[in-house]
N, CA, C and O of each residue as an XYZ file, in Angstrom:
972
protein
N      70.684     60.430    118.457
C      71.946     61.018    118.905
C      71.648     62.100    119.928
O      70.813     62.969    119.677
N      72.310     62.066    121.074
C      72.071     63.044    122.116
C      72.610     64.410    121.708
O      73.611     64.489    120.995
N      71.954     65.498    122.153
C      72.381     66.848    121.769
C      73.840     67.134    122.073
O      74.520     67.788    121.283
N      74.333     66.650    123.213
C      75.721     66.915    123.574
C      76.677     66.298    122.572
O      77.705     66.884    122.233
N      76.324     65.100    122.097
C      77.165     64.422    121.122
C      77.115     65.139    119.776
O      78.119     65.224    119.069
N      75.932     65.654    119.429
C      75.796     66.406    118.180
C      76.700     67.625    118.206
O      77.374     67.933    117.223
N      76.708     68.320    119.344
C      77.551     69.508    119.475
C      79.016     69.162    119.334
O      79.782     69.914    118.732
N      79.420     67.994    119.902
C      80.808     67.570    119.810
C      81.188     67.284    118.362
O      82.270     67.667    117.917
N      80.303     66.611    117.622
C      80.576     66.310    116.217
C      80.698     67.596    115.419
O      81.576     67.714    114.564
N      79.817     68.575    115.692
C      79.869     69.856    114.977
C      81.171     70.575    115.254
O      81.753     71.180    114.354
N      81.636     70.512    116.502
C      82.884     71.176    116.856
C      84.069     70.534    116.152
O      84.965     71.231    115.675
N      84.075     69.205    116.086
C      85.154     68.506    115.416
C      85.162     68.807    113.928
O      86.228     68.957    113.332
N      83.973     68.897    113.313
C      83.876     69.212    111.898
C      84.422     70.596    111.620
O      85.146     70.793    110.644
N      84.081     71.570    112.475
C      84.577     72.933    112.318
C      86.087     72.969    112.446
O      86.764     73.646    111.672
N      86.623     72.241    113.425
C      88.066     72.227    113.635
C      88.794     71.677    112.423
O      89.830     72.208    112.024
N      88.256     70.611    111.831
C      88.913     69.987    110.691
C      88.849     70.870    109.458
O      89.679     70.726    108.560
N      87.865     71.800    109.388
C      87.743     72.661    108.225
C      88.570     73.925    108.326
O      88.682     74.674    107.356
N      89.155     74.172    109.496
C      89.971     75.368    109.694
C      91.282     75.217    108.944
O      91.848     74.124    108.923
N      91.793     76.299    108.316
C      93.072     76.223    107.595
C      94.193     75.697    108.474
O      94.143     75.786    109.701
N      95.209     75.146    107.813
C      96.309     74.519    108.540
C      96.985     75.478    109.506
O      97.435     75.072    110.577
N      97.059     76.764    109.126
C      97.731     77.735    109.994
C      97.010     77.899    111.317
O      97.618     78.290    112.313
N      95.676     77.595    111.337
C      94.894     77.753    112.550
C      95.026     76.564    113.492
O      94.644     76.647    114.659
N      95.565     75.465    112.990
C      95.601     74.250    113.789
C      96.490     74.415    115.017
O      96.303     73.715    116.012
N      97.456     75.335    114.958
C      98.359     75.523    116.077
C      97.919     76.677    116.971
O      97.795     76.517    118.185
N      97.685     77.831    116.368
C      97.376     79.015    117.161
C      96.848     80.099    116.232
O      97.259     80.179    115.074
N      95.950     80.923    116.725
C      95.538     82.083    115.949
C      95.061     83.175    116.891
O      94.680     82.916    118.032
N      95.091     84.391    116.392
C      94.799     85.563    117.210
C      93.746     86.414    116.512
O      93.946     86.854    115.380
N      92.630     86.644    117.187
C      91.615     87.563    116.674
C      92.066     88.973    117.051
O      91.858     89.425    118.177
N      92.681     89.650    116.102
C      93.316     90.932    116.388
C      92.406     92.094    116.002
O      91.735     92.048    114.971
N      92.384     93.134    116.832
C      91.599     94.333    116.554
C      92.455     95.564    116.779
O      93.130     95.677    117.803
N      92.430     96.494    115.822
C      93.137     97.756    115.956
C      92.111     98.888    115.896
O      91.639     99.259    114.821
N      91.781     99.420    117.049
C      90.871    100.556    117.102
C      91.518    101.759    116.441
O      90.834    102.559    115.802
N      92.824    101.895    116.588
C      93.556    103.022    116.021
C      93.455    103.057    114.506
O      93.275    104.120    113.913
N      93.573    101.883    113.877
C      93.527    101.810    112.423
C      92.208    101.281    111.884
O      92.063    101.120    110.672
N      91.242    101.007    112.755
C      89.888    100.710    112.320
C      89.690     99.386    111.609
O      88.931     99.320    110.642
N      90.359     98.319    112.066
C      90.152     97.027    111.413
C      90.315     95.880    112.403
O      90.908     96.031    113.471
N      89.778     94.746    112.023
C      89.992     93.489    112.732
C      90.454     92.448    111.716
O      90.111     92.519    110.536
N      91.233     91.486    112.190
C      91.683     90.419    111.305
C      92.191     89.271    112.165
O      92.546     89.468    113.327
N      92.225     88.090    111.598
C      92.761     86.924    112.282
C      94.201     86.696    111.838
O      94.463     86.399    110.672
N      95.125     86.836    112.773
C      96.532     86.538    112.521
C      96.845     85.134    113.046
O      96.196     84.668    113.983
N      97.830     84.457    112.455
C      98.223     83.147    112.990
C      98.906     83.257    114.354
O      98.828     82.335    115.166
N      99.578     84.393    114.605
C     100.226     84.676    115.891
C     100.104     86.179    116.126
O      99.687     86.915    115.232
N     100.465     86.635    117.319
C     100.433     88.069    117.605
C     101.355     88.825    116.649
O     102.500     88.420    116.448
N     100.869     89.914    116.060
C     101.695     90.655    115.105
C     102.677     91.597    115.784
O     102.468     92.037    116.915
N     103.747     91.893    115.069
C     104.685     92.936    115.461
C     104.280     94.199    114.709
O     103.956     94.133    113.524
N     104.295     95.353    115.385
C     103.823     96.598    114.792
C     104.993     97.552    114.605
O     105.767     97.786    115.533
N     105.118     98.100    113.402
C     106.176     99.064    113.111
C     105.581    100.281    112.402
O     104.541    100.198    111.749
N     106.273    101.410    112.552
C     105.861    102.651    111.904
C     106.766    102.928    110.712
O     107.956    102.614    110.734
N     106.188    103.521    109.671
C     106.983    103.846    108.497
C     106.252    104.837    107.618
O     105.316    105.501    108.066
N     106.674    104.940    106.369
C     106.034    105.838    105.422
C     105.786    105.123    104.104
O     106.385    104.087    103.813
N     104.895    105.697    103.323
C     104.530    105.165    102.010
C     104.477    106.341    101.049
O     103.862    107.364    101.351
N     105.115    106.204     99.896
C     105.087    107.268     98.906
C     103.985    107.002     97.898
O     103.974    105.962     97.240
N     103.059    107.939     97.776
C     101.916    107.776     96.892
C     102.337    107.889     95.429
O     103.491    108.190     95.127
N     101.401    107.648     94.536
C     101.698    107.693     93.106
C     102.291    109.032     92.677
O     103.176    109.081     91.823
N     101.804    110.111     93.270
C     102.272    111.435     92.879
C     103.240    112.043     93.890
O     103.432    113.259     93.924
N     103.836    111.202     94.699
C     104.970    111.639     95.497
C     104.701    112.173     96.883
O     105.619    112.687     97.523
N     103.470    112.071     97.376
C     103.208    112.486     98.758
C     103.674    111.386     99.705
O     103.386    110.211     99.479
N     104.380    111.752    100.747
C     104.890    110.789    101.719
C     103.884    110.691    102.863
O     103.667    111.655    103.596
N     103.278    109.520    103.004
C     102.175    109.311    103.933
C     102.585    108.388    105.068
O     103.436    107.519    104.879
N     101.992    108.563    106.249
C     102.302    107.667    107.370
C     101.740    106.266    107.128
O     100.642    106.107    106.595
N     102.504    105.269    107.525
C     102.098    103.870    107.341
C     102.404    103.085    108.606
O     103.461    103.254    109.215
N     101.478    102.234    108.992
C     101.691    101.327    110.113
C     101.607     99.900    109.572
O     100.682     99.560    108.835
N     102.589     99.063    109.948
C     102.660     97.699    109.430
C     102.527     96.695    110.560
O     103.201     96.798    111.585
N     101.649     95.726    110.359
C     101.420     94.641    111.309
C     101.935     93.354    110.659
O     101.432     92.938    109.615
N     102.935     92.728    111.278
C     103.580     91.559    110.684
C     103.529     90.367    111.633
O     103.830     90.488    112.821
N     103.144     89.213    111.091
C     103.106     87.975    111.874
C     103.780     86.870    111.064
O     103.353     86.560    109.952
N     104.821     86.286    111.620
C     105.541     85.213    110.941
C     105.377     83.905    111.695
O     105.465     83.862    112.922
N     105.139     82.845    110.946
C     105.045     81.504    111.512
C     106.225     80.680    110.992
O     107.103     81.198    110.302
N     106.230     79.412    111.327
C     107.315     78.537    110.883
C     107.387     78.488    109.353
O     108.470     78.349    108.786
N     106.246     78.600    108.696
C     106.231     78.480    107.235
C     105.788     79.759    106.524
O     106.163     79.988    105.374
N     104.996     80.591    107.198
C     104.353     81.680    106.479
C     104.693     83.080    106.952
O     105.259     83.280    108.027
N     104.331     84.039    106.119
C     104.530     85.460    106.401
C     103.203     86.173    106.158
O     102.633     86.083    105.071
N     102.712     86.886    107.184
C     101.417     87.555    107.106
C     101.591     89.022    107.481
O     102.282     89.351    108.445
N     100.953     89.898    106.706
C     101.207     91.320    106.914
C      99.981     92.150    106.546
O      99.279     91.865    105.576
N      99.746     93.186    107.350
C      98.752     94.217    107.043
C      99.456     95.560    107.096
O     100.070     95.908    108.105
N      99.368     96.310    106.013
C      99.893     97.673    105.987
C      98.720     98.640    105.891
O      97.832     98.467    105.057
N      98.720     99.645    106.735
C      97.659    100.655    106.742
C      98.294    101.994    106.427
O      99.091    102.519    107.204
N      97.928    102.545    105.266
C      98.472    103.831    104.830
C      97.393    104.889    105.002
O      96.281    104.742    104.496
N      97.727    105.943    105.711
C      96.748    106.963    106.075
C      96.750    108.116    105.063
O      97.693    108.906    105.001
N      95.674    108.193    104.275
C      95.506    109.265    103.294
C      94.707    110.435    103.867
O      94.406    111.380    103.137
N      94.362    110.396    105.144
C      93.468    111.385    105.733
C      93.972    112.814    105.544
O      93.186    113.714    105.250
N      95.267    113.025    105.711
C      95.825    114.375    105.640
C      96.584    114.629    104.346
O      97.449    115.505    104.299
N      96.275    113.879    103.299
C      97.033    114.029    102.055
C      96.833    115.407    101.431
O      97.716    115.902    100.730
N      95.687    116.025    101.677
C      95.450    117.370    101.150
C      96.540    118.324    101.629
O      97.199    118.982    100.824
N      96.722    118.393    102.938
C      97.742    119.291    103.503
C      99.147    118.863    103.108
O      99.999    119.711    102.844
N      99.401    117.553    103.063
C     100.731    117.051    102.711
C     101.083    117.421    101.274
O     102.204    117.842    100.992
N     100.120    117.263    100.370
C     100.374    117.569     98.957
C     100.562    119.066     98.731
O     101.397    119.468     97.921
N      99.802    119.885     99.429
C      99.955    121.335     99.297
C     101.337    121.775     99.778
O     101.980    122.617     99.150
N     101.786    121.204    100.889
C     103.117    121.535    101.385
C     104.181    121.096    100.392
O     105.148    121.819    100.152
N     104.005    119.912     99.813
C     104.967    119.412     98.830
C     104.979    120.301     97.592
O     106.030    120.525     96.993
N     103.808    120.806     97.211
C     103.709    121.617     96.000
C     104.457    122.941     96.109
O     104.757    123.566     95.092
N     104.758    123.369     97.318
C     105.468    124.646     97.493
C     106.863    124.620     96.879
O     107.412    125.662     96.521
N     107.435    123.416     96.758
C     108.787    123.312     96.203
C     108.782    122.890     94.740
O     109.837    122.581     94.187
N     107.622    122.873     94.108
C     107.536    122.476     92.705
C     108.124    123.556     91.799
O     108.067    124.740     92.131
N     108.680    123.162     90.677
C     109.103    124.150     89.687
C     107.892    124.946     89.203
O     106.787    124.410     89.116
N     108.096    126.179     88.900
C     107.001    127.041     88.452
C     106.338    126.447     87.212
O     107.003    126.146     86.221
N     105.009    126.281     87.285
C     104.252    125.775     86.149
C     104.191    124.268     86.040
O     103.578    123.749     85.107
N     104.808    123.547     86.967
C     104.780    122.083     86.907
C     103.347    121.581     86.993
O     102.567    122.057     87.818
N     103.000    120.618     86.140
C     101.618    120.151     86.058
C     101.112    119.601     87.383
O      99.970    119.861     87.761
N     101.937    118.849     88.092
C     101.490    118.230     89.343
C     101.262    119.229     90.455
O     100.739    118.868     91.509
N     101.643    120.479     90.242
C     101.460    121.490     91.283
C     100.388    122.504     90.913
O     100.212    123.502     91.612
N      99.679    122.264     89.834
C      98.605    123.160     89.454
C      97.415    122.959     90.380
O      97.342    121.975     91.117
N      96.491    123.899     90.331
C      95.335    123.816     91.214
C      95.526    124.754     92.388
O      96.568    125.395     92.524
N      94.513    124.829     93.235
C      94.559    125.751     94.363
C      94.237    125.030     95.652
O      93.753    123.898     95.650
N      94.513    125.705     96.752
C      94.222    125.127     98.057
C      92.719    125.010     98.308
O      92.293    124.287     99.209
N      91.923    125.715     97.521
C      90.472    125.676     97.711
C      89.813    124.542     96.939
O      88.589    124.499     96.817
N      90.631    123.612     96.412
C      90.127    122.394     95.763
C      89.403    122.649     94.452
O      88.572    121.839     94.043
N      89.708    123.785     93.768
C      89.072    124.053     92.488
C      89.512    123.031     91.446
O      88.705    122.577     90.635
N      90.768    122.680     91.468
C      91.296    121.734     90.492
C      90.661    120.364     90.662
O      90.402    119.922     91.781
N      90.411    119.696     89.537
C      89.815    118.359     89.592
C      90.778    117.338     90.188
O      90.349    116.309     90.712
N      92.074    117.619     90.110
C      93.056    116.700     90.672
C      93.506    117.128     92.062
O      94.043    116.320     92.820
N      93.286    118.409     92.401
C      93.751    118.924     93.679
C      95.198    119.362     93.582
O      95.995    118.722     92.897
N      95.542    120.432     94.253
C      96.917    120.915     94.203
C      97.852    119.825     94.727
O      97.636    119.257     95.797
N      98.902    119.550     93.939
C      99.786    118.451     94.291
C      99.193    117.092     93.956
O      99.722    116.056     94.358
N      98.077    117.105     93.209
C      97.386    115.880     92.771
C      96.844    115.055     93.931
O      96.776    113.830     93.837
N      96.455    115.715     95.029
C      95.995    114.942     96.180
C      94.681    114.220     95.904
O      94.456    113.125     96.420
N      93.805    114.828     95.087
C      92.541    114.158     94.762
C      92.786    112.924     93.899
O      92.209    111.863     94.136
N      93.639    113.076     92.907
C      93.959    111.939     92.043
C      94.645    110.831     92.825
O      94.377    109.650     92.606
N      95.527    111.214     93.734
C      96.215    110.235     94.569
C      95.230    109.409     95.394
O      95.358    108.189     95.495
N      94.250    110.086     95.980
C      93.274    109.389     96.825
C      92.370    108.493     95.997
O      92.124    107.342     96.359
N      91.875    109.025     94.882
C      90.955    108.245     94.036
C      91.631    107.022     93.433
O      91.001    105.980     93.252
N      92.923    107.157     93.121
C      93.626    106.056     92.462
C      94.472    105.203     93.381
O      95.306    104.431     92.909
N      94.275    105.324     94.692
C      95.146    104.625     95.644
C      95.115    103.114     95.466
O      96.170    102.480     95.485
N      93.941    102.519     95.293
C      93.868    101.059     95.178
C      94.435    100.576     93.847
O      95.021     99.496     93.775
N      94.260    101.374     92.793
C      94.829    100.999     91.493
C      96.351    101.031     91.563
O      97.026    100.136     91.055
N      96.880    102.066     92.194
C      98.330    102.171     92.326
C      98.883    101.023     93.167
O      99.935    100.471     92.843
N      98.185    100.659     94.242
C      98.631     99.538     95.071
C      98.635     98.240     94.273
O      99.543     97.422     94.418
N      97.621     98.050     93.431
C      97.577     96.859     92.576
C      98.777     96.827     91.643
O      99.389     95.779     91.437
N      99.104     97.973     91.086
C     100.269     98.076     90.196
C     101.550     97.699     90.930
O     102.405     97.010     90.372
N     101.687     98.144     92.173
C     102.900     97.818     92.934
C     103.029     96.315     93.157
O     104.127     95.767     93.065
N     101.915     95.644     93.449
C     101.964     94.189     93.597
C     102.393     93.520     92.290
O     103.119     92.526     92.298
N     101.936     94.075     91.178
C     102.241     93.473     89.874
C     103.702     93.649     89.482
O     104.167     93.005     88.541
N     104.441     94.515     90.191
C     105.858     94.707     89.885
C     106.750     93.656     90.546
O     107.958     93.625     90.310
N     106.164     92.812     91.358
C     106.963     91.778     92.010
C     107.392     90.705     91.009
O     106.793     90.543     89.946
N     108.436     89.987     91.379
C     108.911     88.882     90.540
C     107.992     87.684     90.779
O     108.381     86.688     91.389
N     106.777     87.812     90.287
C     105.760     86.792     90.526
C     104.736     86.809     89.392
O     104.556     87.814     88.705
N     104.082     85.683     89.222
C     103.037     85.569     88.211
C     101.682     85.783     88.878
O     101.354     85.124     89.866
N     100.902     86.705     88.333
C      99.562     86.951     88.856
C      98.638     85.852     88.351
O      98.435     85.710     87.145
N      98.080     85.075     89.274
C      97.209     83.971     88.885
C      95.735     84.277     89.106
O      94.865     83.535     88.648
N      95.457     85.363     89.804
C      94.071     85.820     89.934
C      94.064     87.298     90.280
O      94.888     87.772     91.063
N      93.119     88.024     89.685
C      92.911     89.438     89.993
C      91.425     89.708     89.832
O      90.868     89.523     88.750
N      90.778     90.149     90.914
C      89.346     90.357     90.830
C      88.802     91.271     91.905
O      89.476     91.596     92.882
N      87.560     91.676     91.695
C      86.851     92.581     92.608
C      86.042     91.765     93.598
O      85.508     90.707     93.265
N      85.961     92.269     94.816
C      85.152     91.607     95.832
C      84.798     92.635     96.906
O      85.260     93.775     96.857
N      83.989     92.234     97.862
C      83.719     93.092     99.011
C      83.937     92.300    100.287
O      83.806     91.076    100.309
N      84.272     93.019    101.348
C      84.366     92.417    102.669
C      83.561     93.290    103.612
O      83.893     94.456    103.825
N      82.496     92.723    104.180
C      81.520     93.506    104.933
C      81.063     94.699    104.107
O      80.830     95.792    104.622
N      80.941     94.448    102.800
C      80.450     95.398    101.798
C      81.348     96.610    101.581
O      80.901     97.618    101.033
N      82.596     96.527    101.999
C      83.609     97.500    101.587
C      84.292     96.911    100.353
O      84.843     95.812    100.401
N      84.248     97.660     99.243
C      84.793     97.104     98.006
C      86.312     96.997     98.070
O      86.986     97.783     98.735
N      86.826     96.003     97.360
C      88.262     95.807     97.355
C      88.712     94.977     96.174
O      87.909     94.598     95.322
N      89.998     94.699     96.130
C      90.615     93.914     95.070
C      91.344     92.736     95.697
O      92.069     92.898     96.678
N      91.150     91.555     95.132
C      91.867     90.360     95.572
C      92.867     89.944     94.506
O      92.588     90.012     93.309
N      94.035     89.514     94.962
C      95.076     89.066     94.044
C      95.707     87.772     94.546
O      95.823     87.535     95.749
N      96.104     86.956     93.597
C      96.862     85.753     93.903
C      98.126     85.783     93.055
O      98.067     85.977     91.840
N      99.272     85.589     93.708
C     100.553     85.624     93.005
C     101.373     84.390     93.330
O     101.348     83.894     94.456
N     102.094     83.903     92.346
C     103.025     82.796     92.535
C     104.436     83.288     92.258
O     104.737     83.737     91.153
N     105.300     83.203     93.265
C     106.666     83.688     93.130
C     107.405     82.903     92.043
O     107.346     81.674     92.015
N     108.096     83.610     91.152
C     108.760     82.958     90.025
C     109.970     82.128     90.445
O     110.374     81.212     89.728
N     110.550     82.444     91.605
C     111.755     81.723     92.033
C     111.426     80.510     92.896
O     111.768     79.380     92.546
N     110.760     80.749     94.028
C     110.521     79.626     94.948
C     109.116     79.049     94.858
O     108.787     78.100     95.570
N     108.271     79.625     93.971
C     106.899     79.139     93.727
C     105.985     79.271     94.946
O     104.938     78.627     95.011
N     106.377     80.099     95.904
C     105.492     80.339     97.049
C     104.243     81.077     96.604
O     104.235     81.770     95.587
N     103.176     80.910     97.399
C     101.886     81.506     97.072
C     101.633     82.728     97.953
O     101.808     82.665     99.170
N     101.227     83.824     97.349
C     100.824     85.015     98.095
C      99.384     85.363     97.731
O      99.036     85.508     96.559
N      98.559     85.492     98.763
C      97.195     85.980     98.585
C      97.148     87.397     99.143
O      97.507     87.621    100.299
N      96.711     88.344     98.339
C      96.701     89.747     98.749
C      95.309     90.336     98.592
O      94.517     89.894     97.759
N      95.028     91.342     99.413
C      93.763     92.064     99.319
C      94.037     93.547     99.517
O      94.880     93.934    100.327
N      93.314     94.370     98.767
C      93.495     95.817     98.808
C      92.136     96.457     99.069
O      91.186     96.233     98.319
N      92.045     97.254    100.131
C      90.801     97.942    100.466
C      91.095     99.404    100.786
O      92.189     99.744    101.237
N      90.110    100.259    100.550
C      90.200    101.667    100.923
C      88.946    101.984    101.728
O      87.827    101.879    101.225
N      89.149    102.375    102.992
C      88.014    102.659    103.878
C      88.323    103.881    104.716
O      89.356    103.939    105.383
N      87.434    104.855    104.684
C      87.606    106.093    105.459
C      88.979    106.715    105.211
O      89.665    107.153    106.134
N      89.358    106.738    103.919
C      90.619    107.340    103.467
C      91.862    106.674    104.059
O      92.913    107.301    104.190
N      91.728    105.416    104.409
C      92.888    104.610    104.780
C      92.992    103.445    103.807
O      92.011    102.758    103.524
N      94.202    103.238    103.302
C      94.468    102.158    102.363
C      94.986    100.950    103.130
O      95.966    101.047    103.868
N      94.320     99.805    102.953
C      94.681     98.576    103.653
C      95.262     97.575    102.647
O      94.601     97.190    101.681
N      96.495     97.168    102.891
C      97.163     96.171    102.053
C      97.410     94.931    102.896
O      98.210     94.955    103.832
N      96.721     93.850    102.561
C      96.833     92.605    103.307
C      97.491     91.548    102.434
O      97.193     91.451    101.244
N      98.371     90.768    103.009
C      98.954     89.671    102.251
C      99.416     88.547    103.161
O      99.926     88.767    104.259
N      99.219     87.350    102.671
C      99.698     86.162    103.358
C     100.468     85.301    102.381
O     100.027     85.100    101.249
N     101.616     84.787    102.800
C     102.460     83.985    101.912
C     102.809     82.669    102.572
O     103.220     82.631    103.732
N     102.643     81.588    101.823
C     103.018     80.251    102.270
C     103.828     79.580    101.165
O     103.688     79.939     99.996
N     104.678     78.606    101.519
C     105.517     77.943    100.509
C     104.695     77.141     99.514
O     103.506     76.893     99.716
N     105.355     76.742     98.439
C     104.685     76.022     97.354
C     104.085     74.702     97.818
O     103.136     74.205     97.210
N     104.627     74.130     98.887
C     104.148     72.830     99.366
C     102.835     72.934    100.151
O     102.221     71.912    100.458
N     102.403     74.148    100.474
C     101.168     74.346    101.224
C     100.137     75.086    100.373
O     100.508     75.779     99.426
N      98.849     74.951    100.694
C      97.816     75.649     99.928
C      97.952     77.162    100.073
O      98.467     77.636    101.086
N      97.503     77.924     99.083
C      97.528     79.384     99.202
C      96.723     79.836    100.419
O      95.643     79.296    100.658
N      97.205     80.799    101.193
C      96.513     81.241    102.414
C      95.340     82.180    102.105
O      95.357     83.350    102.486
N      94.334     81.661    101.417
C      93.186     82.481    101.035
C      92.445     83.039    102.247
O      91.879     84.130    102.182
N      92.448     82.306    103.335
C      91.687     82.694    104.523
C      92.113     84.052    105.061
O      91.280     84.795    105.582
N      93.419     84.396    104.943
C      93.907     85.617    105.576
C      93.388     86.867    104.871
O      92.908     87.796    105.521
N      93.481     86.888    103.571
C      93.110     88.076    102.810
C      91.612     88.340    102.817
O      91.170     89.414    102.410
N      90.827     87.369    103.276
C      89.377     87.506    103.196
C      88.700     87.508    104.570
O      87.499     87.255    104.657
N      89.442     87.787    105.642
C      88.786     87.777    106.957
C      88.904     89.109    107.682
O      88.776     89.170    108.905
N      89.151     90.183    106.921
C      89.255     91.503    107.530
C      87.862     92.052    107.850
O      86.897     91.779    107.138
N      87.776     92.821    108.920
C      86.547     93.512    109.286
C      86.857     94.953    109.620
O      88.027     95.329    109.703
N      85.824     95.778    109.816
C      86.016     97.217    109.993
C      85.459     97.679    111.326
O      84.455     97.155    111.808
N      86.119     98.664    111.918
C      85.716     99.208    113.211
C      85.501    100.714    113.091
O      86.192    101.393    112.332
N      84.534    101.226    113.851
C      84.340    102.668    113.897
C      85.310    103.268    114.925
O      86.016    102.520    115.601
N      85.360    104.599    115.059
C      86.315    105.207    115.991
C      86.167    104.745    117.437
O      87.108    104.871    118.221
N      85.000    104.213    117.803
C      84.792    103.707    119.156
C      85.171    102.236    119.286
O      85.060    101.654    120.365
N      85.618    101.638    118.183
C      86.010    100.232    118.214
C      84.863     99.267    117.995
O      85.007     98.070    118.244
N      83.714     99.770    117.531
C      82.556     98.900    117.298
C      82.568     98.401    115.856
O      82.945     99.151    114.956
N      82.162     97.143    115.613
C      82.165     96.592    114.254
C      81.231     97.360    113.326
O      80.163     97.817    113.734
N      81.654     97.495    112.065
C      80.857     98.155    111.032
C      80.410     97.117    110.020
O      81.194     96.276    109.581
N      79.133     97.191    109.655
C      78.605     96.333    108.595
C      77.632     97.180    107.774
O      76.599     97.617    108.283
N      77.963     97.408    106.513
C      77.138     98.267    105.676
C      75.985     97.500    105.044
O      76.031     96.279    104.897
N      74.942     98.252    104.671
C      73.783     97.660    104.002
C      73.917     97.708    102.482
O      73.246     96.965    101.766
N      74.793     98.592    101.998
C      75.085     98.681    100.572
C      76.602     98.780    100.408
O      77.329     99.035    101.368
N      77.058     98.576     99.193
C      78.493     98.574     98.942
C      79.095     99.944     99.238
O      78.593    100.972     98.783
N      80.166     99.937     99.999
C      80.891    101.151    100.373
C      81.966    101.430     99.333
O      82.794    100.571     99.029
N      81.941    102.671     98.780
C      82.970    103.130     97.856
C      83.647    104.338     98.492
O      82.993    105.350     98.745
N      84.922    104.248     98.747
C      85.618    105.357     99.393
C      85.497    106.628     98.554
O      85.680    106.596     97.337
N      85.188    107.742     99.212
C      85.047    109.012     98.517
C      83.630    109.341     98.105
O      83.349    110.465     97.690
N      82.727    108.365     98.216
C      81.318    108.577     97.896
C      80.520    108.634     99.207
O      81.035    108.253    100.258
N      79.271    109.107     99.151
C      78.473    109.151    100.386
C      78.454    107.801    101.092
O      78.273    106.763    100.455
N      78.640    107.819    102.405
C      78.683    106.585    103.186
C      77.311    105.940    103.233
O      76.342    106.595    103.616
N      77.201    104.667    102.855
C      75.895    103.991    102.886
C      75.452    103.716    104.316
O      76.267    103.775    105.237
N      74.162    103.414    104.515
C      73.679    103.110    105.870
C      74.325    101.843    106.412
O      74.724    100.955    105.659
N      74.419    101.782    107.729
C      75.016    100.624    108.383
C      73.942     99.737    108.976
O      72.871    100.207    109.360
N      74.240     98.452    109.046
C      73.315     97.510    109.654
C      73.307     97.695    111.163
O      74.354     97.916    111.772
N      72.134     97.606    111.761
C      72.022     97.632    113.201
C      72.320     96.240    113.743
O      72.383     95.280    112.975
N      72.503     96.121    115.033
C      72.801     94.823    115.630
C      71.689     93.830    115.296
O      70.509     94.110    115.510
N      72.074     92.680    114.775
C      71.103     91.651    114.422
C      70.523     91.819    113.040
O      69.725     90.986    112.611
N      70.902     92.885    112.314
C      70.389     93.135    110.979
C      71.449     92.750    109.969
O      72.561     93.277    110.008
N      71.127     91.845    109.070
C      72.106     91.350    108.107
C      72.169     92.278    106.906
O      71.146     92.793    106.455
N      73.375     92.489    106.390
C      73.541     93.270    105.177
C      73.167     92.423    103.974
O      73.277     91.197    104.004
N      72.726     93.088    102.916
C      72.308     92.393    101.712
C      73.269     92.721    100.570
O      73.886     93.785    100.536
N      73.374     91.775     99.640
C      74.102     92.043     98.414
C      75.600     91.924     98.501
O      76.299     92.454     97.638
N      76.128     91.248     99.509
C      77.575     91.077     99.596
C      78.073     90.232     98.435
O      77.411     89.277     98.028
N      79.216     90.574     97.912
C      79.794     89.848     96.795
C      81.006     89.088     97.287
O      81.983     89.689     97.734
N      80.950     87.781     97.208
C      82.084     86.967     97.641
C      83.081     86.832     96.526
O      82.719     86.848     95.349
N      84.327     86.700     96.889
C      85.380     86.512     95.884
C      85.295     85.102     95.333
O      85.067     84.161     96.094
N      85.474     84.928     94.016
C      85.493     83.591     93.446
C      86.703     82.828     93.934
O      87.702     83.424     94.338
N      86.618     81.513     93.898
C      87.746     80.686     94.336
C      88.929     80.941     93.422
O      88.813     80.829     92.201
N      90.045     81.276     93.997
C      91.208     81.607     93.190
C      91.782     80.376     92.487
O      92.417     80.496     91.439
N      91.563     79.215     93.056
C      92.091     78.010     92.415
C      91.396     77.781     91.085
O      92.013     77.319     90.126
N      90.089     78.110     91.028
C      89.357     77.920     89.788
C      89.783     78.931     88.735
O      89.712     78.660     87.536
N      90.224     80.098     89.190
C      90.574     81.158     88.256
C      92.025     81.083     87.802
O      92.431     81.812     86.897
N      92.806     80.210     88.421
C      94.221     80.121     88.066
C      94.409     79.521     86.684
O      93.908     78.425     86.430
N      95.105     80.188     85.788
C      95.307     79.640     84.447
C      96.156     78.375     84.458
O      96.415     77.796     83.403
């Protein structure tokens, strides 16, 4: 077989293995502002909003939404970077002696004044809880990493229309990333979307860690160009885990 023909066969094989949403169009999207890359089925629409944390701090949120003929794809980025100042300002209006307003501005309290430390540490758990409040059955919930940033993967089946939602929750550099893709019951769950996120540094360069990244802990070393990271944990197939 001639090399050119081999290349053609390889290309056709790759094309046939691409998810159905990719068969029409897809966009390799990068947000230097929010420090991530992801593949959308179409160009996303970007909107600004807010997100209320577990302990009531109102945080800035940017939402990237892409809708196709059948599916809905979304990335929400909630910025916890300034939660310290936001929580302290909120605590000024607390009733005297209220538990959530204890602590000092000098971070003596283990939770932080206005519970900003607890809010940051528990951000991914709280996000998981919010997903679980939907009118849907959770068919998979598990830990995984993407480019060695730890996260949570979820699979939900809507109780009314039986549509499939694949969601992923990550916390990186004090930003909470909520990814979800939804397709109707007649199509396979969009697993590809929740598992193709990547990370960018402030200069827009890709980040790949050598050890698992845990938000709030010392940042692990990064791989240099051409250096592969070790110990990545892939998410198990959600179809196998579905009860």
